C-alpha positions as CSV (number, residue, x, y, z in Angstrom):
1,M,-44.7,8.5,41.4
2,S,-44.7,5.8,38.7
3,K,-41.7,7.3,36.9
4,A,-39.3,6.0,39.5
5,P,-41.2,3.3,41.3
6,F,-38.3,1.4,42.8
7,S,-36.7,4.6,44.3
8,T,-40.1,5.7,45.6
9,V,-40.9,2.3,47.2
10,L,-37.4,2.1,48.8
11,A,-37.8,5.6,50.2
12,I,-41.2,4.7,51.7
13,V,-39.7,1.6,53.3
14,A,-36.8,3.5,54.6
15,L,-39.0,6.2,56.1
16,A,-41.2,3.5,57.7
17,N,-38.1,1.8,59.1
18,F,-37.0,5.0,60.8
19,F,-40.4,5.9,62.1
20,A,-40.9,2.4,63.5
21,L,-37.5,2.4,65.1
22,V,-38.3,5.7,66.9
23,V,-41.8,4.6,68.1
24,L,-40.8,1.1,69.2
25,N,-37.9,2.4,71.3
26,G,-39.5,5.6,72.4
27,F,-42.5,3.9,73.9
28,N,-40.7,0.7,75.0
29,L,-43.2,-1.4,73.1
30,P,-43.2,-5.2,73.1
31,A,-41.4,-6.9,70.2
32,W,-44.6,-8.1,68.6
33,A,-45.8,-4.5,68.3
34,V,-43.8,-4.2,65.1
35,L,-46.6,-6.1,63.4
36,F,-48.8,-3.0,63.8
37,V,-46.3,-0.2,64.1
38,W,-44.5,-0.9,60.8
39,P,-47.6,-0.9,58.5
40,V,-48.7,2.4,60.2
41,A,-45.2,3.8,59.5
42,I,-45.5,2.6,55.9
43,A,-48.6,4.7,55.6
44,A,-46.8,7.7,57.1
45,G,-43.9,7.3,54.7
46,Y,-46.4,7.1,51.8
47,A,-48.1,10.2,52.9
48,L,-44.8,12.1,52.9
49,M,-43.9,10.8,49.4
50,R,-47.3,11.5,48.0
51,G,-47.4,14.2,45.3
52,I,-43.8,13.7,44.2
53,R,-43.1,14.5,40.6
54,W,-40.1,12.9,38.9
55,R,-38.3,14.3,35.9
56,R,-38.3,12.1,32.8
57,P,-35.2,9.8,32.5
58,R,-32.5,10.9,30.0
59,L,-32.0,7.4,28.7
60,R,-34.2,4.4,27.9
61,L,-32.0,1.5,28.8
62,P,-32.0,-1.6,26.7
63,R,-33.2,-5.0,27.8
64,A,-29.6,-6.0,28.4
65,A,-29.6,-3.7,31.5
66,W,-32.6,-5.6,33.0
67,Y,-31.1,-9.0,32.1
68,L,-27.9,-8.0,33.9
69,L,-29.7,-6.9,37.0
70,A,-32.0,-9.9,37.0
71,A,-28.9,-12.1,36.9
72,W,-27.4,-10.1,39.8
73,V,-30.5,-10.6,41.9
74,L,-30.5,-14.3,41.1
75,L,-26.8,-14.6,42.0
76,L,-27.6,-12.8,45.3
77,T,-30.4,-15.2,46.1
78,V,-28.9,-18.6,45.2
79,P,-26.5,-18.9,48.1
80,R,-29.4,-18.7,50.6
81,L,-31.6,-21.3,48.9
82,P,-30.2,-24.1,51.1
83,Y,-32.1,-22.5,54.0
84,L,-35.2,-24.0,52.5
85,L,-33.8,-27.5,53.2
86,Q,-33.6,-27.0,57.0
87,R,-37.2,-28.3,57.4
88,M,-36.0,-31.7,56.2
89,P,-34.8,-34.3,58.7
90,E,-31.0,-34.4,59.2
91,A,-30.5,-31.3,57.1
92,R,-28.8,-29.2,59.8
93,I,-28.3,-26.1,57.6
94,L,-26.2,-23.5,59.3
95,A,-26.2,-19.8,58.4
96,T,-23.7,-18.8,55.7
97,G,-21.5,-15.8,55.5
98,D,-22.5,-13.1,58.0
99,D,-26.0,-14.4,58.2
100,H,-25.1,-15.8,61.6
101,A,-25.0,-12.2,62.8
102,R,-28.3,-11.4,61.1
103,L,-29.8,-14.5,62.6
104,A,-28.7,-13.4,66.1
105,Q,-30.2,-10.0,65.5
106,M,-33.5,-11.6,64.3
107,V,-33.5,-13.6,67.6
108,S,-33.4,-10.3,69.4
109,L,-36.0,-8.7,67.2
110,V,-38.4,-11.5,67.7
111,Y,-37.8,-12.8,71.2
112,S,-36.9,-9.7,73.2
113,P,-39.7,-8.9,75.7
114,S,-39.8,-5.3,74.6
115,Y,-37.7,-2.5,73.1
116,P,-34.9,-1.7,73.6
117,L,-33.9,-5.1,72.3
118,R,-32.0,-7.5,74.5
119,H,-28.7,-9.1,73.6
120,P,-29.4,-12.6,72.1
121,S,-26.6,-14.2,74.2
122,N,-27.5,-12.7,77.5
123,P,-30.7,-10.7,78.2
124,A,-29.0,-8.8,81.0
125,Y,-27.4,-6.6,78.2
126,P,-29.1,-4.6,75.5
127,L,-28.4,-5.1,71.8
128,S,-26.2,-2.5,70.2
129,H,-26.7,-2.5,66.5
130,Y,-28.0,-0.2,63.7
131,Y,-30.9,-2.5,62.8
132,A,-33.5,-0.2,61.2
133,A,-33.3,-2.0,57.9
134,L,-34.0,-5.3,59.6
135,L,-37.4,-4.3,61.0
136,P,-39.3,-5.5,57.9
137,W,-37.9,-9.0,58.5
138,A,-39.2,-9.0,62.0
139,W,-42.6,-7.9,60.7
140,L,-42.6,-10.7,58.2
141,H,-42.0,-13.3,60.9
142,F,-44.8,-11.9,63.1
143,A,-47.1,-11.7,60.0
144,I,-46.4,-15.3,58.9
145,P,-45.3,-17.2,62.0
146,A,-44.8,-20.4,60.0
147,L,-41.7,-18.9,58.4
148,T,-38.4,-19.7,60.1
149,L,-36.0,-16.9,60.9
150,K,-33.6,-18.0,58.1
151,E,-36.5,-18.0,55.6
152,C,-37.3,-14.4,56.7
153,I,-33.7,-13.5,56.1
154,L,-33.9,-15.1,52.6
155,L,-37.1,-13.4,51.7
156,G,-36.1,-10.1,53.3
157,N,-32.9,-10.0,51.4
158,L,-34.6,-10.9,48.1
159,A,-37.1,-8.0,48.5
160,Y,-34.3,-5.5,49.2
161,H,-32.2,-6.8,46.3
162,L,-35.1,-6.3,43.9
163,L,-35.5,-2.7,45.1
164,L,-31.7,-2.1,44.9
165,A,-31.6,-3.4,41.3
166,G,-34.5,-1.2,40.3
167,V,-32.9,1.9,41.9
168,L,-29.7,1.2,39.9
169,V,-31.7,1.4,36.6
170,E,-33.5,4.6,37.6
171,F,-30.2,6.2,38.8
172,A,-28.3,5.2,35.6
173,S,-31.0,6.3,33.3
174,R,-31.0,9.8,34.9
175,F,-27.3,10.3,35.6
176,F,-25.7,9.3,32.3
177,R,-26.2,10.7,28.9
178,E,-25.0,7.7,26.9
179,T,-26.4,4.1,27.0
180,R,-22.9,2.5,26.9
181,A,-21.8,4.5,29.9
182,A,-24.9,3.5,31.8
183,L,-24.4,-0.2,31.0
184,V,-20.7,0.0,32.2
185,F,-21.8,1.6,35.4
186,L,-24.4,-1.1,36.0
187,F,-21.8,-3.8,35.5
188,L,-19.4,-2.1,37.9
189,M,-22.2,-1.9,40.5
190,T,-23.2,-5.5,40.2
191,F,-20.7,-8.1,38.9
192,F,-17.4,-6.2,39.1
193,G,-15.2,-7.8,41.7
194,G,-11.7,-6.7,40.8
195,L,-8.8,-9.1,40.5
196,D,-8.1,-9.8,44.2
197,W,-9.5,-13.3,43.8
198,L,-6.1,-14.1,42.2
199,T,-4.4,-13.6,45.5
200,T,-6.1,-16.6,47.1
201,L,-5.7,-19.1,44.4
202,P,-5.8,-22.1,44.1
203,R,-8.6,-22.3,46.7
204,L,-11.9,-22.8,45.0
205,F,-14.1,-21.7,47.8
206,D,-12.9,-18.5,49.5
207,H,-13.9,-14.9,50.2
208,S,-11.0,-13.3,48.4
209,E,-11.4,-9.7,49.6
210,H,-9.7,-10.6,52.8
211,W,-6.4,-11.1,51.0
212,Y,-4.8,-8.0,52.6
213,R,-5.5,-9.3,56.1
214,L,-4.2,-12.7,55.3
215,W,-1.0,-11.4,53.8
216,F,-0.2,-8.6,56.2
217,G,-2.5,-8.8,59.2
218,E,-4.1,-5.4,58.3
219,W,-7.8,-4.9,58.1
220,R,-8.2,-2.6,55.0
221,E,-10.8,-4.4,53.0
222,I,-12.7,-2.6,50.2
223,S,-15.8,-4.5,49.3
224,A,-17.3,-5.2,45.9
225,M,-21.0,-4.2,45.6
226,Y,-22.0,-7.8,45.4
227,T,-20.2,-8.5,48.6
228,V,-21.9,-5.7,50.6
229,A,-25.3,-6.5,49.1
230,W,-25.0,-10.2,50.0
231,W,-23.1,-10.1,53.3
232,A,-24.6,-7.0,54.9
233,V,-27.7,-5.8,53.2
234,H,-28.3,-3.1,55.9
235,H,-25.1,-1.4,54.8
236,A,-26.2,-1.7,51.1
237,V,-29.6,-0.2,52.1
238,G,-27.7,2.7,53.7
239,L,-25.7,3.3,50.5
240,W,-28.7,3.0,48.1
241,L,-30.6,5.5,50.2
242,L,-27.9,8.0,49.4
243,L,-28.4,7.2,45.7
244,V,-32.2,7.8,46.2
245,S,-31.4,11.0,48.0
246,Y,-29.4,12.2,45.1
247,L,-32.3,11.4,42.7
248,L,-34.7,13.2,44.9
249,L,-32.4,16.2,45.2
250,R,-31.8,16.5,41.5
251,H,-34.7,14.9,39.7
252,A,-37.8,15.2,41.9
253,R,-40.0,17.9,43.3
254,W,-43.2,18.5,45.3
255,K,-45.7,21.3,45.2
256,E,-45.1,21.9,48.9
257,R,-41.5,22.9,49.1
258,W,-41.0,21.9,52.7
259,R,-41.4,18.2,51.8
260,K,-38.1,17.8,49.9
261,P,-35.7,18.8,52.7
262,V,-37.8,16.9,55.3
263,V,-37.8,13.7,53.2
264,L,-34.1,14.0,52.5
265,G,-33.3,14.5,56.1
266,L,-35.4,11.6,57.2
267,L,-33.8,9.3,54.5
268,L,-30.3,10.3,55.8
269,L,-31.5,9.5,59.4
270,S,-32.8,6.1,58.2
271,A,-29.5,5.5,56.4
272,F,-27.7,6.4,59.6
273,Y,-29.6,3.8,61.6
274,S,-29.1,1.2,58.8
275,S,-25.4,1.7,58.4
276,V,-23.5,4.3,60.4
277,F,-20.2,3.8,58.5
278,V,-21.7,4.3,55.0
279,L,-22.4,7.9,56.0
280,V,-18.9,8.7,57.3
281,S,-17.7,9.5,53.8
282,L,-20.7,11.7,52.9
283,P,-19.2,15.0,54.1
284,F,-16.2,14.3,51.8
285,V,-18.4,13.4,48.8
286,A,-21.3,15.8,49.1
287,P,-20.6,18.7,51.5
288,R,-22.6,21.3,49.5
289,A,-25.7,19.1,49.3
290,L,-25.5,18.5,53.1
291,W,-25.2,22.2,53.7
292,R,-28.2,23.0,51.5
293,I,-30.4,20.4,53.2
294,G,-29.4,21.6,56.6
295,I,-30.0,25.3,55.9
296,R,-33.4,24.6,54.4
297,L,-34.4,22.5,57.5
298,L,-33.2,25.3,59.8
299,K,-35.1,27.9,57.9
300,N,-38.4,26.1,58.1
301,G,-37.8,25.0,61.7
302,L,-38.4,21.3,61.0
303,G,-34.7,20.5,61.5
304,F,-35.2,20.5,65.2
305,V,-38.1,18.1,64.9
306,L,-35.9,15.7,62.9
307,L,-33.0,16.0,65.4
308,G,-35.5,15.2,68.2
309,L,-36.6,12.1,66.5
310,A,-33.1,11.0,65.7
311,A,-32.2,11.3,69.4
312,V,-34.8,8.8,70.6
313,P,-32.9,5.6,69.5
314,A,-29.4,7.2,69.8
315,F,-28.7,5.2,73.0
316,L,-28.0,2.2,70.7
317,F,-24.5,3.6,70.2
318,F,-23.8,4.5,73.8
319,A,-22.1,2.5,76.6
320,R,-20.2,0.1,74.3
321,P,-17.5,-1.4,76.5
322,W,-14.9,-1.9,73.8
323,G,-13.3,1.6,73.5
324,P,-13.8,4.3,70.9
325,A,-15.4,3.5,67.6
326,L,-12.6,5.2,65.6
327,Q,-8.8,5.0,66.3
328,L,-5.6,6.0,64.7
329,A,-3.7,3.1,63.3
330,W,-0.8,3.9,60.9
331,L,0.1,1.3,58.3
332,R,3.6,0.1,58.3
333,P,5.7,1.1,55.3
334,W,5.7,-2.2,53.5
335,P,2.0,-3.1,54.0
336,L,1.2,0.5,53.0
337,L,2.9,0.1,49.6
338,A,1.2,-3.2,49.2
339,F,-2.2,-1.7,50.1
340,L,-1.9,1.1,47.6
341,A,-0.7,-1.3,44.9
342,G,-3.4,-3.7,45.8
343,V,-6.2,-1.2,45.6
344,L,-4.9,0.1,42.2
345,V,-4.5,-3.4,40.7
346,P,-6.3,-6.4,42.5
347,E,-9.2,-4.4,44.1
348,Y,-10.0,-1.6,41.6
349,A,-7.9,-2.8,38.7
350,F,-6.9,0.3,36.7
351,L,-9.9,2.5,37.4
352,P,-8.4,5.1,39.8
353,M,-5.7,6.0,37.3
354,L,-8.3,7.1,34.8
355,V,-10.0,9.5,37.1
356,W,-7.1,10.9,39.2
357,R,-7.8,14.4,38.0
358,H,-11.6,14.3,37.8
359,K,-13.0,17.0,40.1
360,L,-15.7,14.8,41.5
361,M,-13.0,12.5,42.8
362,R,-11.4,15.0,45.0
363,G,-13.5,14.2,48.1
364,P,-13.5,10.5,47.6
365,L,-9.7,10.5,47.2
366,L,-9.3,12.5,50.4
367,F,-11.5,10.0,52.2
368,F,-9.4,7.2,50.8
369,A,-6.3,8.9,52.1
370,S,-7.9,8.9,55.6
371,T,-8.3,5.1,55.5
372,L,-4.5,4.8,55.6
373,F,-4.4,5.9,59.3
374,V,-8.0,5.9,60.6
375,F,-9.2,2.5,61.9
376,S,-12.5,1.4,63.3
377,I,-13.2,-1.3,65.9
378,G,-13.9,-4.8,64.8
379,L,-13.5,-5.5,61.1
380,N,-12.6,-1.9,60.3
381,N,-15.9,-0.8,58.9
382,Y,-14.4,2.7,58.4
383,T,-12.6,1.3,55.3
384,M,-14.8,-1.7,54.4
385,R,-18.1,0.3,54.5
386,G,-16.9,3.9,54.5
387,M,-15.4,3.4,51.0
388,L,-18.7,2.3,49.5
389,L,-20.0,5.8,48.6
390,P,-16.5,6.9,47.2
391,T,-16.5,3.7,45.2
392,V,-19.9,4.7,43.6
393,V,-18.5,8.1,42.7
394,L,-15.5,6.4,41.2
395,F,-17.7,4.1,39.1
396,A,-19.8,7.0,37.9
397,C,-16.7,8.9,36.9
398,V,-15.0,6.1,35.1
399,A,-18.0,4.5,33.3
400,P,-18.0,7.1,30.5
401,V,-14.2,6.7,30.1
402,I,-14.5,2.9,29.7
403,A,-17.5,3.3,27.4
404,G,-15.6,5.6,25.1
405,M,-12.7,3.2,24.6
406,R,-12.4,1.1,21.5
407,W,-12.6,-2.5,22.7
408,K,-11.9,-5.5,20.6
409,Q,-14.7,-8.0,21.3
410,P,-12.4,-10.9,22.6
411,V,-10.4,-8.5,24.8
412,F,-13.6,-7.0,26.2
413,G,-15.1,-10.5,26.9
414,L,-11.9,-11.6,28.6
415,A,-11.9,-8.5,30.8
416,V,-15.5,-9.0,31.8
417,C,-14.8,-12.6,32.8
418,L,-11.7,-11.8,34.8
419,L,-13.3,-8.9,36.6
420,S,-16.4,-10.8,37.5
421,A,-14.8,-14.2,38.3
422,G,-14.4,-13.2,42.0
423,V,-18.1,-12.5,42.4
424,F,-19.1,-15.9,41.0
425,R,-16.4,-17.6,43.1
426,E,-17.8,-15.9,46.2
427,A,-21.3,-16.9,45.4
428,A,-20.3,-20.5,45.0
429,W,-18.5,-20.4,48.3
430,L,-21.5,-18.9,50.1
431,A,-23.8,-21.5,48.6
432,Y,-21.5,-24.3,49.7
433,Q,-20.9,-23.1,53.2
434,P,-24.3,-23.9,54.7
435,L,-24.2,-27.4,53.1
436,E,-20.8,-28.5,54.3
437,S,-22.0,-29.0,57.9
438,S,-25.1,-30.9,56.8
439,P,-25.2,-34.7,57.3
440,L,-28.0,-34.8,54.7
441,Y,-25.7,-33.1,52.0
442,W,-22.9,-35.6,52.6
443,R,-25.3,-38.6,52.6
444,L,-26.8,-37.4,49.3
445,T,-23.3,-37.0,47.8
446,G,-22.2,-40.4,49.0
447,R,-19.2,-39.1,50.9
448,E,-18.2,-39.1,54.5
449,M,-18.5,-35.7,56.3
450,P,-15.0,-34.2,56.7
451,A,-13.6,-33.6,60.2
452,F,-13.6,-29.8,59.8
453,A,-17.3,-29.8,58.8
454,A,-18.2,-32.1,61.7
455,R,-16.4,-29.8,64.1
456,R,-18.4,-26.7,62.9
457,A,-21.7,-28.6,63.1
458,N,-21.3,-30.2,66.5
459,P,-21.6,-28.3,68.7
460,P,-22.1,-24.9,67.2
461,K,-20.0,-22.1,68.8
462,G,-20.2,-18.3,68.9
463,L,-23.0,-16.9,66.8
464,D,-23.5,-20.3,65.1
465,R,-25.3,-21.2,68.3
466,F,-28.3,-19.2,67.0
467,N,-28.9,-21.7,64.2
468,A,-31.6,-23.1,66.6
469,E,-33.3,-19.7,66.0
470,R,-34.0,-19.3,69.7
471,P,-32.4,-17.4,72.6
472,I,-29.6,-19.4,74.2
473,P,-28.8,-19.8,77.9
474,P,-27.0,-16.6,79.2
475,V,-23.3,-16.5,78.2
476,P,-21.0,-14.4,80.3
477,I,-19.1,-11.6,78.4
478,E,-15.8,-13.3,78.9
479,E,-17.1,-16.4,77.1
480,M,-18.6,-14.6,74.1
481,D,-16.9,-14.7,70.8
482,F,-15.8,-11.5,69.0
483,N,-19.1,-11.1,67.0
484,E,-21.2,-11.5,70.1
485,K,-19.3,-8.8,71.9
486,E,-19.7,-6.5,68.9
487,L,-23.5,-6.6,69.4
488,L,-23.4,-5.9,73.1
489,R,-24.1,-2.7,75.0
490,M,-23.8,-2.2,78.8
491,P,-27.0,-1.9,80.8
492,R,-29.0,1.3,80.3
493,R,-28.8,4.0,83.0
494,G,-31.1,6.9,82.3
495,F,-32.7,7.6,79.0
496,F,-29.6,7.8,76.8
497,R,-27.7,5.0,78.6
């Protein structure tokens, strides 16, 4: 087990998340029951992973790989450090980035009377969200009640980011045959942000990946790995579980042959309840692997058990009042051309041109083609999160190509700076955002709070209302903001509704 400790621990946590999700919802347990259910689920996950044997890694990565990943984890953590200031008088630290949504979900996880969880804006409605990856945060709050919900979000993200970084090392050391290719892959998976930050200059603080929406009104964002790991770690957990599944499939074994397909099936289910949209591209990328896992589960009869477990919390996705999750939405000719050029240049730089004929890219390219006309509700997670797995395949294919090039040191350094500038800019913006509405911050800087910051801070609207970290008075549906509606499901009727 010690040969791949990060992958093993992440797998155990993911198994525990799924088991706890099923038990808590299946028996309609009170919210505080996660304090006892999740540790028992951890023990069950450990029992399933016990006896695993990992193949030795092909490469012994240099210290530079660990320094790179340590810097990545640090950059992921710094923007949330202002949450530690909220205990100070006059601090008024609001959630940054999408943490207002995570905060609302934490309110449901902590203050709902029982499972299924209630909507944080109106307890008459259930919460509709794939929140399996957030259960450890709720456990942390019940285990240490002195922690605020924002501090639980900070610590929970930090724990996940440490595991994600370790899994990247274990994946790279087994997938690649050359050290340089592995290092290039690690850079692409951490600090690579493309050149799309150039489209929103000269603004210093901005989230540049929204450029296509700002220019053309079309939601076709493709996220950098830093972006998904920071903004929506549950999506990142779903993606990384697919990487762990690959490692288990190719580089691990048990004496009891039934364990591998069962663990792989359970990890896919945990990924599904952590991020539905990350898995939509899996049939394009790994159809043979899915077929093999499914056949083995059918042969040993355990596939029906897994399907039964998966059906218990399936009601989370039913009775959404906002129409179908996937829609056809053709791009207009001019935005289509701009989108294709934007992906090839600002978003992915020159990478797709290097792997156009690579056989591993056939499925990802087919899925990419589907994003031109398939649209999902809300912020279009079909593209934004569905492209994550194809992006990993792209990085894995192009890393040896880039590593084999002869780079002059100044050119290489300039390329690294340009391609990572967007990530540092995003981190700076995320660190500044919770401070801009804080009277304490403006008093310490000796400047008057700007009008826009005062408007955001007083009174908070939409999901910013949950910065008090408590349920709020019931809000009618017609008065909810877009994000609140996205978390809503109509009242349950029967088991599945």
